[in-house]
C-alpha positions, 0 to 999 in steps of 0.5 A, a space after each residue: 406418204 409412208 403408207 403409199 411407199 409401203 403399198 408401192 413396195 408390196 405391189 412391186 414385190 407381188 409383180 416380181 413373184 408373179 408368173 406371166 405365161 403366153 401360149 397357143 390354144 387349139 380345140 375341137 368342139 361339139 356345137 349346138 344351141 339351146 332355148 325355147 325355140 331350139 327343140 329340133 336343133 342338132 349338133 355339129 362339129 367345129 374347132 377353135 384356135 388362137 392365143 392364150 395368156 396366164 397370170 399366176 402367183 406361185 404361193 397360191 393355187 389360183 391362176 387367171 387365164 385368158 384366150 383370144 380364139 377364132 371359133 367356127 361353129 356348126 349346128 342344124 336349126 329348124 326355123 319355120 318349116 325349113 331345116 338349116 345347116 348353119 356355120 358361124 365364125 366368132 371371136 371368143 374371149 374367155 377369161 377364166 379363174 383356175 383353181 388347182 386342188 392337185 398340182 396336175 388337175 385344175 378346175 376353171 370357170 368364168 365369163 366369155 365375151 364373144 363377137 359374131 363375125 359371120 354366118 352362112 347356111 344351107 338348106 336340106 338340099 345342101 343349097 346355100 341360103 344367100 339371104 340367111 343374114 336377113 332371114 335370121 340376123 345375128 346379134 353382134 355380141 354374145 355373153 357366155 359362161 364357161 366351166 372346165 376341168 383339165 390337167 397339166 400332166 404333160 410338160 408345157 401343155 394343158 389339156 382341158 374340157 370346157 362347157 360353154 353355156 350362152 346367156 344371150 340370144 345368138 339371133 337378133 329380133 326379127 320383124 314379122 309382117 302383121 305381128 311386129 318384132 319377134 324374139 328368137 330364143 336360141 343361145 350358144 351351147 358347146 362342149 370343147 376339148 382343147 389343148 394349150 402349149 405354153 412357151 
């Protein structure tokens, strides 16, 4: 019983010293895809925006930050003999551990859980491909790794540069007549410059 009381007191003391911050995040990104089936892909410009939460202990140089972001991605992808300009909307949830070797500089890394919401595409003539979801159906879930570097030199504002590397395929397996199921090896790749304002 005494040990439980000590543990509860320690947890309460930790919570009282912990700092919990909320903010808004926005960023611009260069989008592409990588994998065995993406030799002729080209980058596009996208953006993201959403909310942020940060949990830190004052005595440690370690912070955990999580975002919930609406993310618009644009890239060009050659499939078969056709070039497609693809636009995708995702809900991204990065959960990053942040280490500060200096008070105004931080390094961050962690997983990102991404939910694919919608996609559209145009061909080389800028005509919309109405059946693109059937041609290349998206996976509903995507797992990424995120690595970043940033600074908090501006009061209440963090500015960071992140690299997002997809670990799972964007597209679901497709059915090929007379062949069967075929996998498309194409994963997310983003370079993101963003800023978070903390309240």
